[in-house]
PQR file with spaces between the fields and no chain letter, atoms N, CA, C, O and H, PARSE charges and radii, in Angstrom:
ATOM       1  N    MET     1    -105.861  105.933   82.699 -0.4000 1.5000
ATOM       2  CA   MET     1    -104.420  106.876   84.190 -0.0000 2.0000
ATOM       3  C    MET     1    -103.494  105.611   83.164  0.5500 1.7000
ATOM       4  O    MET     1    -102.583  106.098   82.494 -0.5500 1.4000
ATOM       5  N    PHE     2    -103.764  103.624   83.003 -0.4000 1.5000
ATOM       6  CA   PHE     2    -102.530  103.701   82.683 -0.0000 2.0000
ATOM       7  C    PHE     2    -102.099  105.071   81.436  0.5500 1.7000
ATOM       8  O    PHE     2    -101.259  105.968   81.514 -0.5500 1.4000
ATOM       9  H    PHE     2    -104.504  103.229   83.547  0.4000 1.0000
ATOM      10  N    ASP     3    -102.844  104.806   80.615 -0.4000 1.5000
ATOM      11  CA   ASP     3    -102.717  105.319   78.585 -0.0000 2.0000
ATOM      12  C    ASP     3    -101.878  106.700   79.807  0.5500 1.7000
ATOM      13  O    ASP     3    -100.758  107.184   79.644 -0.5500 1.4000
ATOM      14  H    ASP     3    -103.526  104.077   80.552  0.4000 1.0000
ATOM      15  N    LYS     4    -102.620  106.949   80.668 -0.4000 1.5000
ATOM      16  CA   LYS     4    -101.647  108.390   81.161 -0.0000 2.0000
ATOM      17  C    LYS     4    -100.341  108.231   81.629  0.5500 1.7000
ATOM      18  O    LYS     4     -99.766  109.302   81.435 -0.5500 1.4000
ATOM      19  H    LYS     4    -103.530  106.556   80.801  0.4000 1.0000
ATOM      20  N    ILE     5     -99.440  107.266   82.252 -0.4000 1.5000
ATOM      21  CA   ILE     5     -98.319  106.997   82.452 -0.0000 2.0000
ATOM      22  C    ILE     5     -97.840  106.621   81.916  0.5500 1.7000
ATOM      23  O    ILE     5     -96.623  106.768   82.033 -0.5500 1.4000
ATOM      24  H    ILE     5     -99.907  106.395   82.410  0.4000 1.0000
ATOM      25  N    LYS     6     -98.572  105.507   80.467 -0.4000 1.5000
ATOM      26  CA   LYS     6     -97.318  104.987   79.655 -0.0000 2.0000
ATOM      27  C    LYS     6     -96.515  106.864   79.154  0.5500 1.7000
ATOM      28  O    LYS     6     -95.378  107.315   79.019 -0.5500 1.4000
ATOM      29  H    LYS     6     -99.561  105.387   80.372  0.4000 1.0000
ATOM      30  N    THR     7     -98.007  107.431   79.029 -0.4000 1.5000
ATOM      31  CA   THR     7     -97.079  108.423   77.575 -0.0000 2.0000
ATOM      32  C    THR     7     -95.989  109.198   78.378  0.5500 1.7000
ATOM      33  O    THR     7     -94.916  109.556   77.892 -0.5500 1.4000
ATOM      34  H    THR     7     -98.931  107.064   79.139  0.4000 1.0000
ATOM      35  N    ILE     8     -96.364  109.403   79.591 -0.4000 1.5000
ATOM      36  CA   ILE     8     -95.069  109.363   80.246 -0.0000 2.0000
ATOM      37  C    ILE     8     -93.504  108.896   80.910  0.5500 1.7000
ATOM      38  O    ILE     8     -92.470  109.355   81.394 -0.5500 1.4000
ATOM      39  H    ILE     8     -97.235  109.113   79.986  0.4000 1.0000
ATOM      40  N    ILE     9     -94.266  107.506   80.490 -0.4000 1.5000
ATOM      41  CA   ILE     9     -93.097  107.015   80.651 -0.0000 2.0000
ATOM      42  C    ILE     9     -92.501  106.729   78.831  0.5500 1.7000
ATOM      43  O    ILE     9     -91.603  105.888   78.853 -0.5500 1.4000
ATOM      44  H    ILE     9     -95.107  107.133   80.097  0.4000 1.0000
ATOM      45  N    LEU    10     -92.711  107.076   77.814 -0.4000 1.5000
ATOM      46  CA   LEU    10     -92.393  106.826   77.095 -0.0000 2.0000
ATOM      47  C    LEU    10     -91.465  108.627   76.777  0.5500 1.7000
ATOM      48  O    LEU    10     -91.341  108.881   75.579 -0.5500 1.4000
ATOM      49  H    LEU    10     -93.441  107.760   77.796  0.4000 1.0000
ATOM      50  N    ASN    11     -91.144  109.241   77.333 -0.4000 1.5000
ATOM      51  CA   ASN    11     -90.557  110.970   77.866 -0.0000 2.0000
ATOM      52  C    ASN    11     -89.286  109.939   78.540  0.5500 1.7000
ATOM      53  O    ASN    11     -88.134  110.132   78.154 -0.5500 1.4000
ATOM      54  H    ASN    11     -91.244  109.035   78.306  0.4000 1.0000
ATOM      55  N    TYR    12     -89.474  109.237   79.196 -0.4000 1.5000
ATOM      56  CA   TYR    12     -87.816  109.141   79.618 -0.0000 2.0000
ATOM      57  C    TYR    12     -86.808  107.491   78.584  0.5500 1.7000
ATOM      58  O    TYR    12     -85.626  107.403   78.251 -0.5500 1.4000
ATOM      59  H    TYR    12     -90.410  109.080   79.510  0.4000 1.0000
ATOM      60  N    VAL    13     -87.756  106.683   78.433 -0.4000 1.5000
ATOM      61  CA   VAL    13     -87.180  106.339   77.951 -0.0000 2.0000
ATOM      62  C    VAL    13     -87.267  105.379   76.903  0.5500 1.7000
ATOM      63  O    VAL    13     -88.257  104.808   77.362 -0.5500 1.4000
ATOM      64  H    VAL    13     -88.716  106.755   78.703  0.4000 1.0000
ATOM      65  N    ASP    14     -87.000  104.701   75.784 -0.4000 1.5000
ATOM      66  CA   ASP    14     -87.274  104.140   74.352 -0.0000 2.0000
ATOM      67  C    ASP    14     -87.592  102.952   74.197  0.5500 1.7000
ATOM      68  O    ASP    14     -86.778  102.034   74.300 -0.5500 1.4000
ATOM      69  H    ASP    14     -86.197  105.165   75.411  0.4000 1.0000
ATOM      70  N    VAL    15     -89.296  102.735   73.824 -0.4000 1.5000
ATOM      71  CA   VAL    15     -89.060  101.658   74.387 -0.0000 2.0000
ATOM      72  C    VAL    15     -90.908  101.303   73.711  0.5500 1.7000
ATOM      73  O    VAL    15     -92.011  101.797   73.945 -0.5500 1.4000
ATOM      74  H    VAL    15     -89.958  103.481   73.741  0.4000 1.0000
ATOM      75  N    ASP    16     -90.396  100.202   72.816 -0.4000 1.5000
ATOM      76  CA   ASP    16     -91.376   99.638   72.273 -0.0000 2.0000
ATOM      77  C    ASP    16     -92.688   99.976   72.870  0.5500 1.7000
ATOM      78  O    ASP    16     -92.613   99.880   74.095 -0.5500 1.4000
ATOM      79  H    ASP    16     -89.500   99.800   72.626  0.4000 1.0000
ATOM      80  N    PRO    17     -94.032  100.387   72.405 -0.5600 1.5000
ATOM      81  CA   PRO    17     -94.676  101.078   73.665  0.2800 2.0000
ATOM      82  C    PRO    17     -95.839  100.198   73.321  0.5500 1.7000
ATOM      83  O    PRO    17     -96.808  100.816   73.761 -0.5500 1.4000
ATOM      84  N    ASP    18     -96.288   99.029   72.742 -0.4000 1.5000
ATOM      85  CA   ASP    18     -97.240   97.618   72.882 -0.0000 2.0000
ATOM      86  C    ASP    18     -96.150   97.186   74.111  0.5500 1.7000
ATOM      87  O    ASP    18     -96.806   96.988   75.133 -0.5500 1.4000
ATOM      88  H    ASP    18     -95.500   98.527   72.384  0.4000 1.0000
ATOM      89  N    THR    19     -95.170   97.043   74.269 -0.4000 1.5000
ATOM      90  CA   THR    19     -93.820   96.224   75.352 -0.0000 2.0000
ATOM      91  C    THR    19     -94.998   96.916   77.573  0.5500 1.7000
ATOM      92  O    THR    19     -95.417   96.534   78.666 -0.5500 1.4000
ATOM      93  H    THR    19     -94.637   97.204   73.438  0.4000 1.0000
ATOM      94  N    ILE    20     -94.817   98.094   76.612 -0.4000 1.5000
ATOM      95  CA   ILE    20     -95.591   99.168   78.636 -0.0000 2.0000
ATOM      96  C    ILE    20     -96.835   97.579   78.945  0.5500 1.7000
ATOM      97  O    ILE    20     -97.362   96.948   78.028 -0.5500 1.4000
ATOM      98  H    ILE    20     -94.477   98.404   75.724  0.4000 1.0000
ATOM      99  N    THR    21     -96.994   97.326   80.242 -0.4000 1.5000
ATOM     100  CA   THR    21     -97.836   96.512   80.723 -0.0000 2.0000
ATOM     101  C    THR    21     -97.869   96.328   81.947  0.5500 1.7000
ATOM     102  O    THR    21     -96.811   96.180   82.560 -0.5500 1.4000
ATOM     103  H    THR    21     -96.567   97.838   80.987  0.4000 1.0000
ATOM     104  N    GLU    22     -98.870   96.301   82.475 -0.4000 1.5000
ATOM     105  CA   GLU    22     -98.987   97.000   84.019 -0.0000 2.0000
ATOM     106  C    GLU    22     -97.552   96.243   84.970  0.5500 1.7000
ATOM     107  O    GLU    22     -96.774   96.772   85.764 -0.5500 1.4000
ATOM     108  H    GLU    22     -99.728   96.421   81.978  0.4000 1.0000
ATOM     109  N    GLY    23     -97.636   94.994   84.534 -0.4000 1.5000
ATOM     110  CA   GLY    23     -96.470   94.047   84.674 -0.0000 2.0000
ATOM     111  C    GLY    23     -94.798   94.651   84.373  0.5500 1.7000
ATOM     112  O    GLY    23     -93.724   94.088   84.586 -0.5500 1.4000
ATOM     113  H    GLY    23     -98.268   94.564   83.890  0.4000 1.0000
ATOM     114  N    SER    24     -94.965   95.417   84.050 -0.4000 1.5000
ATOM     115  CA   SER    24     -93.546   96.111   83.193 -0.0000 2.0000
ATOM     116  C    SER    24     -92.688   96.779   84.460  0.5500 1.7000
ATOM     117  O    SER    24     -93.103   97.771   85.061 -0.5500 1.4000
ATOM     118  H    SER    24     -95.837   95.874   83.877  0.4000 1.0000
ATOM     119  N    GLU    25     -91.589   96.187   84.746 -0.4000 1.5000
ATOM     120  CA   GLU    25     -90.822   96.841   85.987 -0.0000 2.0000
ATOM     121  C    GLU    25     -90.631   97.633   85.193  0.5500 1.7000
ATOM     122  O    GLU    25     -90.738   97.416   83.986 -0.5500 1.4000
ATOM     123  H    GLU    25     -91.252   95.381   84.258  0.4000 1.0000
ATOM     124  N    PHE    26     -90.164   99.196   85.922 -0.4000 1.5000
ATOM     125  CA   PHE    26     -89.400  100.356   85.655 -0.0000 2.0000
ATOM     126  C    PHE    26     -88.057   99.792   85.466  0.5500 1.7000
ATOM     127  O    PHE    26     -87.497   99.768   84.370 -0.5500 1.4000
ATOM     128  H    PHE    26     -90.076   99.372   86.903  0.4000 1.0000
ATOM     129  N    ILE    27     -87.591   99.374   86.474 -0.4000 1.5000
ATOM     130  CA   ILE    27     -85.979   98.669   86.275 -0.0000 2.0000
ATOM     131  C    ILE    27     -85.872   97.584   85.212  0.5500 1.7000
ATOM     132  O    ILE    27     -85.160   97.482   84.213 -0.5500 1.4000
ATOM     133  H    ILE    27     -88.047   99.394   87.364  0.4000 1.0000
ATOM     134  N    ALA    28     -86.450   97.102   85.544 -0.4000 1.5000
ATOM     135  CA   ALA    28     -85.609   95.748   85.438 -0.0000 2.0000
ATOM     136  C    ALA    28     -86.000   95.205   83.182  0.5500 1.7000
ATOM     137  O    ALA    28     -85.364   94.532   82.371 -0.5500 1.4000
ATOM     138  H    ALA    28     -87.028   97.185   86.356  0.4000 1.0000
ATOM     139  N    ASP    29     -87.214   95.930   83.114 -0.4000 1.5000
ATOM     140  CA   ASP    29     -87.857   95.934   81.645 -0.0000 2.0000
ATOM     141  C    ASP    29     -87.861   96.797   80.508  0.5500 1.7000
ATOM     142  O    ASP    29     -87.905   96.768   79.279 -0.5500 1.4000
ATOM     143  H    ASP    29     -87.731   96.477   83.773  0.4000 1.0000
ATOM     144  N    LEU    30     -87.765   97.958   81.947 -0.4000 1.5000
ATOM     145  CA   LEU    30     -87.684   99.363   81.057 -0.0000 2.0000
ATOM     146  C    LEU    30     -87.108   99.831   80.817  0.5500 1.7000
ATOM     147  O    LEU    30     -87.361  100.515   79.825 -0.5500 1.4000
ATOM     148  H    LEU    30     -87.729   97.982   82.946  0.4000 1.0000
ATOM     149  N    GLY    31     -85.692   99.973   81.473 -0.4000 1.5000
ATOM     150  CA   GLY    31     -84.905   99.879   81.864 -0.0000 2.0000
ATOM     151  C    GLY    31     -84.334  102.003   82.117  0.5500 1.7000
ATOM     152  O    GLY    31     -84.019  102.873   81.305 -0.5500 1.4000
ATOM     153  H    GLY    31     -85.486   99.417   82.279  0.4000 1.0000
ATOM     154  N    PHE    32     -84.455  101.984   83.435 -0.4000 1.5000
ATOM     155  CA   PHE    32     -85.399  103.184   84.215 -0.0000 2.0000
ATOM     156  C    PHE    32     -84.221  103.192   84.823  0.5500 1.7000
ATOM     157  O    PHE    32     -84.018  102.020   85.139 -0.5500 1.4000
ATOM     158  H    PHE    32     -84.710  101.277   84.094  0.4000 1.0000
ATOM     159  N    ASN    33     -83.252  103.906   85.196 -0.4000 1.5000
ATOM     160  CA   ASN    33     -82.147  104.289   86.169 -0.0000 2.0000
ATOM     161  C    ASN    33     -83.058  105.068   87.723  0.5500 1.7000
ATOM     162  O    ASN    33     -84.286  105.146   87.731 -0.5500 1.4000
ATOM     163  H    ASN    33     -83.417  104.858   84.939  0.4000 1.0000
ATOM     164  N    SER    34     -82.457  105.418   88.550 -0.4000 1.5000
ATOM     165  CA   SER    34     -83.532  105.800   89.948 -0.0000 2.0000
ATOM     166  C    SER    34     -83.331  107.428   89.391  0.5500 1.7000
ATOM     167  O    SER    34     -84.226  108.253   89.577 -0.5500 1.4000
ATOM     168  H    SER    34     -81.459  105.355   88.543  0.4000 1.0000
ATOM     169  N    TYR    35     -82.039  107.784   88.684 -0.4000 1.5000
ATOM     170  CA   TYR    35     -82.214  109.569   88.549 -0.0000 2.0000
ATOM     171  C    TYR    35     -83.638  109.501   87.298  0.5500 1.7000
ATOM     172  O    TYR    35     -84.625  110.058   87.780 -0.5500 1.4000
ATOM     173  H    TYR    35     -81.312  107.114   88.534  0.4000 1.0000
ATOM     174  N    ASP    36     -83.879  108.977   85.943 -0.4000 1.5000
ATOM     175  CA   ASP    36     -84.954  109.085   85.412 -0.0000 2.0000
ATOM     176  C    ASP    36     -86.169  107.711   86.078  0.5500 1.7000
ATOM     177  O    ASP    36     -86.652  106.967   85.224 -0.5500 1.4000
ATOM     178  H    ASP    36     -83.078  108.524   85.552  0.4000 1.0000
ATOM     179  N    PHE    37     -86.471  107.540   87.214 -0.4000 1.5000
ATOM     180  CA   PHE    37     -87.889  107.281   88.132 -0.0000 2.0000
ATOM     181  C    PHE    37     -87.562  108.545   89.122  0.5500 1.7000
ATOM     182  O    PHE    37     -88.786  108.641   89.210 -0.5500 1.4000
ATOM     183  H    PHE    37     -86.078  108.144   87.908  0.4000 1.0000
ATOM     184  N    MET    38     -87.306  109.098   89.554 -0.4000 1.5000
ATOM     185  CA   MET    38     -87.393  110.180   90.780 -0.0000 2.0000
ATOM     186  C    MET    38     -87.760  111.900   89.152  0.5500 1.7000
ATOM     187  O    MET    38     -88.237  112.978   89.504 -0.5500 1.4000
ATOM     188  H    MET    38     -86.312  109.020   89.483  0.4000 1.0000
ATOM     189  N    SER    39     -87.572  111.755   88.416 -0.4000 1.5000
ATOM     190  CA   SER    39     -87.896  112.166   87.652 -0.0000 2.0000
ATOM     191  C    SER    39     -89.264  111.933   86.466  0.5500 1.7000
ATOM     192  O    SER    39     -89.789  112.788   85.752 -0.5500 1.4000
ATOM     193  H    SER    39     -87.184  110.879   88.130  0.4000 1.0000
ATOM     194  N    PHE    40     -89.578  110.459   86.582 -0.4000 1.5000
ATOM     195  CA   PHE    40     -91.259  110.895   86.542 -0.0000 2.0000
ATOM     196  C    PHE    40     -91.632  110.702   87.289  0.5500 1.7000
ATOM     197  O    PHE    40     -92.795  111.097   87.209 -0.5500 1.4000
ATOM     198  H    PHE    40     -89.152  109.765   87.162  0.4000 1.0000
ATOM     199  N    LEU    41     -91.349  110.002   88.771 -0.4000 1.5000
ATOM     200  CA   LEU    41     -92.346  110.997   90.212 -0.0000 2.0000
ATOM     201  C    LEU    41     -92.525  112.397   89.626  0.5500 1.7000
ATOM     202  O    LEU    41     -93.717  112.573   89.372 -0.5500 1.4000
ATOM     203  H    LEU    41     -90.404  109.682   88.836  0.4000 1.0000
ATOM     204  N    GLY    42     -91.704  113.552   89.291 -0.4000 1.5000
ATOM     205  CA   GLY    42     -91.934  115.060   89.463 -0.0000 2.0000
ATOM     206  C    GLY    42     -93.007  115.167   88.141  0.5500 1.7000
ATOM     207  O    GLY    42     -93.804  116.047   87.815 -0.5500 1.4000
ATOM     208  H    GLY    42     -90.736  113.410   89.497  0.4000 1.0000
ATOM     209  N    GLU    43     -92.783  114.348   87.766 -0.4000 1.5000
ATOM     210  CA   GLU    43     -93.888  114.814   85.783 -0.0000 2.0000
ATOM     211  C    GLU    43     -94.972  113.987   86.466  0.5500 1.7000
ATOM     212  O    GLU    43     -95.998  114.434   85.954 -0.5500 1.4000
ATOM     213  H    GLU    43     -92.136  113.634   88.031  0.4000 1.0000
ATOM     214  N    VAL    44     -95.312  113.097   87.273 -0.4000 1.5000
ATOM     215  CA   VAL    44     -96.363  112.241   87.387 -0.0000 2.0000
ATOM     216  C    VAL    44     -97.160  113.155   88.646  0.5500 1.7000
ATOM     217  O    VAL    44     -98.368  113.153   88.406 -0.5500 1.4000
ATOM     218  H    VAL    44     -94.478  112.734   87.689  0.4000 1.0000
ATOM     219  N    GLU    45     -96.943  113.680   89.500 -0.4000 1.5000
ATOM     220  CA   GLU    45     -97.446  114.752   90.470 -0.0000 2.0000
ATOM     221  C    GLU    45     -97.886  115.904   89.455  0.5500 1.7000
ATOM     222  O    GLU    45     -99.031  116.271   89.192 -0.5500 1.4000
ATOM     223  H    GLU    45     -95.962  113.682   89.695  0.4000 1.0000
ATOM     224  N    ASP    46     -96.954  116.267   89.071 -0.4000 1.5000
ATOM     225  CA   ASP    46     -97.413  117.540   88.229 -0.0000 2.0000
ATOM     226  C    ASP    46     -98.697  117.279   87.342  0.5500 1.7000
ATOM     227  O    ASP    46     -99.461  118.206   87.071 -0.5500 1.4000
ATOM     228  H    ASP    46     -96.023  115.969   89.284  0.4000 1.0000
ATOM     229  N    GLU    47     -98.893  116.077   86.931 -0.4000 1.5000
ATOM     230  CA   GLU    47     -99.782  115.520   85.385 -0.0000 2.0000
ATOM     231  C    GLU    47    -101.360  114.845   86.889  0.5500 1.7000
ATOM     232  O    GLU    47    -102.487  114.424   86.627 -0.5500 1.4000
ATOM     233  H    GLU    47     -98.272  115.325   87.151  0.4000 1.0000
ATOM     234  N    PHE    48    -100.872  114.986   87.922 -0.4000 1.5000
ATOM     235  CA   PHE    48    -102.247  114.490   87.994 -0.0000 2.0000
ATOM     236  C    PHE    48    -102.404  115.188   89.662  0.5500 1.7000
ATOM     237  O    PHE    48    -103.046  114.522   90.474 -0.5500 1.4000
ATOM     238  H    PHE    48     -99.957  115.328   88.135  0.4000 1.0000
ATOM     239  N    ASP    49    -101.722  116.693   90.162 -0.4000 1.5000
ATOM     240  CA   ASP    49    -101.470  116.799   90.622 -0.0000 2.0000
ATOM     241  C    ASP    49    -101.326  116.115   91.841  0.5500 1.7000
ATOM     242  O    ASP    49    -102.407  115.843   92.362 -0.5500 1.4000
ATOM     243  H    ASP    49    -101.200  117.234   89.502  0.4000 1.0000
ATOM     244  N    ILE    50    -100.665  115.876   92.248 -0.4000 1.5000
ATOM     245  CA   ILE    50    -100.225  114.871   93.270 -0.0000 2.0000
ATOM     246  C    ILE    50     -99.277  114.567   94.014  0.5500 1.7000
ATOM     247  O    ILE    50     -98.737  113.804   93.213 -0.5500 1.4000
ATOM     248  H    ILE    50     -99.787  116.097   91.825  0.4000 1.0000
ATOM     249  N    GLU    51     -98.657  114.536   94.849 -0.4000 1.5000
ATOM     250  CA   GLU    51     -98.294  114.179   95.728 -0.0000 2.0000
ATOM     251  C    GLU    51     -97.742  113.305   96.536  0.5500 1.7000
ATOM     252  O    GLU    51     -98.080  113.197   97.715 -0.5500 1.4000
ATOM     253  H    GLU    51     -99.096  115.156   95.500  0.4000 1.0000
ATOM     254  N    VAL    52     -96.332  112.199   95.665 -0.4000 1.5000
ATOM     255  CA   VAL    52     -95.054  111.691   96.348 -0.0000 2.0000
ATOM     256  C    VAL    52     -94.630  111.479   97.292  0.5500 1.7000
ATOM     257  O    VAL    52     -93.997  112.217   98.047 -0.5500 1.4000
ATOM     258  H    VAL    52     -96.057  112.286   94.708  0.4000 1.0000
ATOM     259  N    ASP    53     -94.869  110.617   97.371 -0.4000 1.5000
ATOM     260  CA   ASP    53     -94.678  110.924   99.226 -0.0000 2.0000
ATOM     261  C    ASP    53     -93.049  109.344   98.721  0.5500 1.7000
ATOM     262  O    ASP    53     -93.221  108.142   98.521 -0.5500 1.4000
ATOM     263  H    ASP    53     -95.383  110.018   96.758  0.4000 1.0000
ATOM     264  N    GLU    54     -92.011  109.980   98.701 -0.4000 1.5000
ATOM     265  CA   GLU    54     -90.886  109.409   98.311 -0.0000 2.0000
ATOM     266  C    GLU    54     -90.422  107.751   99.723  0.5500 1.7000
ATOM     267  O    GLU    54     -89.473  106.990   99.532 -0.5500 1.4000
ATOM     268  H    GLU    54     -91.871  110.956   98.863  0.4000 1.0000
ATOM     269  N    ARG    55     -91.388  107.645  100.946 -0.4000 1.5000
ATOM     270  CA   ARG    55     -91.489  106.621  101.727 -0.0000 2.0000
ATOM     271  C    ARG    55     -91.778  105.018  100.956  0.5500 1.7000
ATOM     272  O    ARG    55     -91.390  103.850  100.939 -0.5500 1.4000
ATOM     273  H    ARG    55     -92.159  108.263  101.100  0.4000 1.0000
ATOM     274  N    GLU    56     -92.717  105.936  100.391 -0.4000 1.5000
ATOM     275  CA   GLU    56     -93.854  105.513   99.696 -0.0000 2.0000
ATOM     276  C    GLU    56     -93.496  104.765   97.550  0.5500 1.7000
ATOM     277  O    GLU    56     -93.740  103.738   96.916 -0.5500 1.4000
ATOM     278  H    GLU    56     -93.031  106.885  100.405  0.4000 1.0000
ATOM     279  N    ALA    57     -92.952  105.864   97.343 -0.4000 1.5000
ATOM     280  CA   ALA    57     -92.179  105.396   95.564 -0.0000 2.0000
ATOM     281  C    ALA    57     -91.083  104.570   96.378  0.5500 1.7000
ATOM     282  O    ALA    57     -91.335  103.366   96.336 -0.5500 1.4000
ATOM     283  H    ALA    57     -92.754  106.698   97.858  0.4000 1.0000
ATOM     284  N    VAL    58     -90.221  104.805   96.925 -0.4000 1.5000
ATOM     285  CA   VAL    58     -88.817  103.436   96.741 -0.0000 2.0000
ATOM     286  C    VAL    58     -89.809  101.889   96.655  0.5500 1.7000
ATOM     287  O    VAL    58     -89.219  101.035   95.992 -0.5500 1.4000
ATOM     288  H    VAL    58     -90.016  105.783   96.959  0.4000 1.0000
ATOM     289  N    LYS    59     -91.189  101.420   97.214 -0.4000 1.5000
ATOM     290  CA   LYS    59     -91.803  100.748   97.357 -0.0000 2.0000
ATOM     291  C    LYS    59     -92.456  100.273   95.652  0.5500 1.7000
ATOM     292  O    LYS    59     -92.591   99.063   95.468 -0.5500 1.4000
ATOM     293  H    LYS    59     -91.668  102.113   97.752  0.4000 1.0000
ATOM     294  N    ILE    60     -92.883  101.359   94.328 -0.4000 1.5000
ATOM     295  CA   ILE    60     -92.942  100.597   93.316 -0.0000 2.0000
ATOM     296  C    ILE    60     -91.934  100.439   92.548  0.5500 1.7000
ATOM     297  O    ILE    60     -90.939  101.126   92.319 -0.5500 1.4000
ATOM     298  H    ILE    60     -92.774  102.342   94.478  0.4000 1.0000
ATOM     299  N    ARG    61     -92.467   99.030   92.017 -0.4000 1.5000
ATOM     300  CA   ARG    61     -91.334   98.590   91.450 -0.0000 2.0000
ATOM     301  C    ARG    61     -92.360   97.960   89.696  0.5500 1.7000
ATOM     302  O    ARG    61     -91.703   97.417   88.808 -0.5500 1.4000
ATOM     303  H    ARG    61     -93.276   98.472   92.204  0.4000 1.0000
ATOM     304  N    THR    62     -93.718   98.148   89.548 -0.4000 1.5000
ATOM     305  CA   THR    62     -94.149   97.553   88.402 -0.0000 2.0000
ATOM     306  C    THR    62     -95.122   99.456   87.779  0.5500 1.7000
ATOM     307  O    THR    62     -95.207  100.467   88.476 -0.5500 1.4000
ATOM     308  H    THR    62     -94.252   98.589   90.269  0.4000 1.0000
ATOM     309  N    VAL    63     -95.388   99.364   87.065 -0.4000 1.5000
ATOM     310  CA   VAL    63     -96.801   99.926   86.084 -0.0000 2.0000
ATOM     311  C    VAL    63     -97.761  100.432   86.751  0.5500 1.7000
ATOM     312  O    VAL    63     -98.198  101.556   86.998 -0.5500 1.4000
ATOM     313  H    VAL    63     -95.320   98.543   86.498  0.4000 1.0000
ATOM     314  N    GLY    64     -98.129   98.777   87.126 -0.4000 1.5000
ATOM     315  CA   GLY    64     -98.999   98.811   87.413 -0.0000 2.0000
ATOM     316  C    GLY    64     -99.305   99.083   88.896  0.5500 1.7000
ATOM     317  O    GLY    64    -100.391   99.348   89.413 -0.5500 1.4000
ATOM     318  H    GLY    64     -97.773   97.864   86.925  0.4000 1.0000
ATOM     319  N    GLU    65     -97.888   98.931   89.552 -0.4000 1.5000
ATOM     320  CA   GLU    65     -98.341   99.432   91.188 -0.0000 2.0000
ATOM     321  C    GLU    65     -98.638  100.905   90.848  0.5500 1.7000
ATOM     322  O    GLU    65     -99.748  101.437   90.807 -0.5500 1.4000
ATOM     323  H    GLU    65     -97.006   98.715   89.132  0.4000 1.0000
ATOM     324  N    ALA    66     -97.023  101.653   90.532 -0.4000 1.5000
ATOM     325  CA   ALA    66     -97.581  103.689   90.123 -0.0000 2.0000
ATOM     326  C    ALA    66     -98.711  103.624   89.956  0.5500 1.7000
ATOM     327  O    ALA    66     -99.223  104.403   90.761 -0.5500 1.4000
ATOM     328  H    ALA    66     -96.122  101.222   90.565  0.4000 1.0000
ATOM     329  N    ALA    67     -99.986  102.809   88.958 -0.4000 1.5000
ATOM     330  CA   ALA    67    -101.845  103.241   88.981 -0.0000 2.0000
ATOM     331  C    ALA    67    -101.664  103.326   90.242  0.5500 1.7000
ATOM     332  O    ALA    67    -101.657  104.447   90.752 -0.5500 1.4000
ATOM     333  H    ALA    67     -99.570  102.177   88.305  0.4000 1.0000
ATOM     334  N    ALA    68    -101.437  101.933   91.200 -0.4000 1.5000
ATOM     335  CA   ALA    68    -103.017  102.275   92.247 -0.0000 2.0000
ATOM     336  C    ALA    68    -102.535  103.006   93.157  0.5500 1.7000
ATOM     337  O    ALA    68    -103.181  103.688   93.953 -0.5500 1.4000
ATOM     338  H    ALA    68    -101.443  101.023   90.786  0.4000 1.0000
ATOM     339  N    TYR    69    -101.096  102.873   93.066 -0.4000 1.5000
ATOM     340  CA   TYR    69    -101.037  104.064   94.002 -0.0000 2.0000
ATOM     341  C    TYR    69    -100.770  105.662   93.892  0.5500 1.7000
ATOM     342  O    TYR    69    -100.226  106.360   94.747 -0.5500 1.4000
ATOM     343  H    TYR    69    -100.572  102.319   92.420  0.4000 1.0000
ATOM     344  N    ILE    70    -101.365  106.142   92.428 -0.4000 1.5000
ATOM     345  CA   ILE    70    -101.063  107.434   91.805 -0.0000 2.0000
ATOM     346  C    ILE    70    -102.994  107.703   91.973  0.5500 1.7000
ATOM     347  O    ILE    70    -103.644  108.716   92.235 -0.5500 1.4000
ATOM     348  H    ILE    70    -101.807  105.575   91.733  0.4000 1.0000
ATOM     349  N    GLU    71    -103.461  106.081   91.637 -0.4000 1.5000
ATOM     350  CA   GLU    71    -105.598  106.573   92.362 -0.0000 2.0000
ATOM     351  C    GLU    71    -105.346  106.386   93.587  0.5500 1.7000
ATOM     352  O    GLU    71    -105.526  105.175   93.459 -0.5500 1.4000
ATOM     353  H    GLU    71    -102.933  105.259   91.424  0.4000 1.0000
ATOM     354  N    SER    72    -105.025  106.511   94.944 -0.4000 1.5000
ATOM     355  CA   SER    72    -104.967  105.583   96.074 -0.0000 2.0000
ATOM     356  C    SER    72    -104.710  107.807   96.437  0.5500 1.7000
ATOM     357  O    SER    72    -105.539  108.522   96.999 -0.5500 1.4000
ATOM     358  H    SER    72    -104.878  107.495   95.048  0.4000 1.0000
ATOM     359  N    LEU    73    -103.563  108.182   95.960 -0.4000 1.5000
ATOM     360  CA   LEU    73    -104.099  109.555   96.130 -0.0000 2.0000
ATOM     361  C    LEU    73    -105.435  110.051   95.741  0.5500 1.7000
ATOM     362  O    LEU    73    -106.457  110.421   96.318 -0.5500 1.4000
ATOM     363  H    LEU    73    -102.889  107.601   95.504  0.4000 1.0000
ATOM     364  N    GLN    74    -105.099  109.938   94.778 -0.4000 1.5000
ATOM     365  CA   GLN    74    -106.332  111.416   93.977 -0.0000 2.0000
ATOM     366  C    GLN    74    -107.663  110.741   94.678  0.5500 1.7000
ATOM     367  O    GLN    74    -108.785  110.894   94.197 -0.5500 1.4000
ATOM     368  H    GLN    74    -104.269  109.638   94.309  0.4000 1.0000
ATOM     369  N    ASP    75    -107.387  109.922   95.954 -0.4000 1.5000
ATOM     370  CA   ASP    75    -108.356  109.901   97.241 -0.0000 2.0000
ATOM     371  C    ASP    75    -109.562  110.394   97.094  0.5500 1.7000
ATOM     372  O    ASP    75    -110.345  110.404   98.044 -0.5500 1.4000
ATOM     373  H    ASP    75    -106.475  109.797   96.344  0.4000 1.0000
């Protein structure tokens, strides 16, 4: 799960893949802006065949939180 998310992240920002951890924050650490993040979520929806609730999405700050949320939708 984490590796798939990391691959998607690299479509949006130019960072060293080795610096992306579960604790990495999308905005503060990875340089996402709100448009990047919403586009990222759209790609996540397609990749994992899920539907992200926008009210829940705004609570996601880190890569680990995103992974946990995606996994919760797959159950």
